[in-house]
N, C-alpha and C positions, 0 to 999 in steps of 0.2 A: 327706967326702961333699959333693957339690955341691948347689946349690939345685935344679937339674933332677932330680937323683937323689932328693932328698927329696920333690919334687912327684910324681914317678912312684910312689914308695912310698906317699904319702898317697892317691893316686888309685887304687891297686890294690885292686879289689873283693875279692880273695882274701886280702888282709892282715887280720890280726886287728885288732880295735878297739884293743888295747893297742899294737900296732905303729904304728897310725895316730896314736894319741895321743902316742906316744913322740917323734915328730918335730915336734910342734907346741909352740908357746910361747904360753900365755895372756897377754894384755895387758889392762889395764883403762884406759879413757879416760874423761875427764870433759868433755863438751861441753854447750853451752847447749841447753836443752830445745827451743826453736824450731828450732835446727839439726838436732837429732835427729829431730824430727817431720818436717821437710822431707825429710831423707835417707830416712827410712822410707817416705814417700809415693813418692819417686823409685824406691826399690827395688821397692815393690809394683807400680808401673806397668810395671816391666820384669821382674817375677818373679825378682828377684835378692835376695840377702841382703847385709847390711852386711859380713859376713865375706867374701863373694865380691868385693865392691867394694874392700875394704881390701887383700885379697891381691893384686888386680890393681894397685892403687895402689903398694904396696910393690915389686912386681915391676918396675914401670916405673921407679921410683927406682933400684933396684939395677942395672937394665939401662942406666941413664944416659940415659934419654929426655930429649931437649933441653927439652921443655916442663916436665918434672918438675924438672930441674936449675935451670931458670929460676925456678920457683916456690920452690925451696929457697933460692936466692940472694936472692929478694925477701923471703922471711920472715926471713932472716938480717939483711938490711939494715934492715928494720922493727924487729927486736928490738934491734939496736945503737942505732938512733935513739931508741927508747923508753928504753933504759938511759941514753943520753947525756942525754936530757931529764930523767930522774929525777935524775941526778947534778947537773945544772945547778940543778934546784930545791933539792936538798939544799945545794949550795954557797951559793945565794942565801939560804936559811933560816939557814945557819950564819953568814954574814956579817951578816945582820940581827940575829941573837942577839948577836954580838960588838959590833956598834954599840950595841945596846940596853944592854949591860952596861958599855960603855966610858964 
């Protein structure tokens, strides 16, 4: 079943609640409290829910939206740089330990 088919099924007012729940996947995220607060304020100003925003966000990623793909690439680059920095620090600490023991 395609994503479009699932969306139609979820939006069908005639579908039972069970049928609507059956096509959804619950996820749980942990974000910083200030980020959550700001997001809630932005949602309230536009009469939107975090669920609606997240669903649109995911849809754009899946559709290959250039700005979303660029964001994913940026996040990947930042994560790799952070991991490399951690490894460098670990290597430096290991060398320091070896020198201290030597």
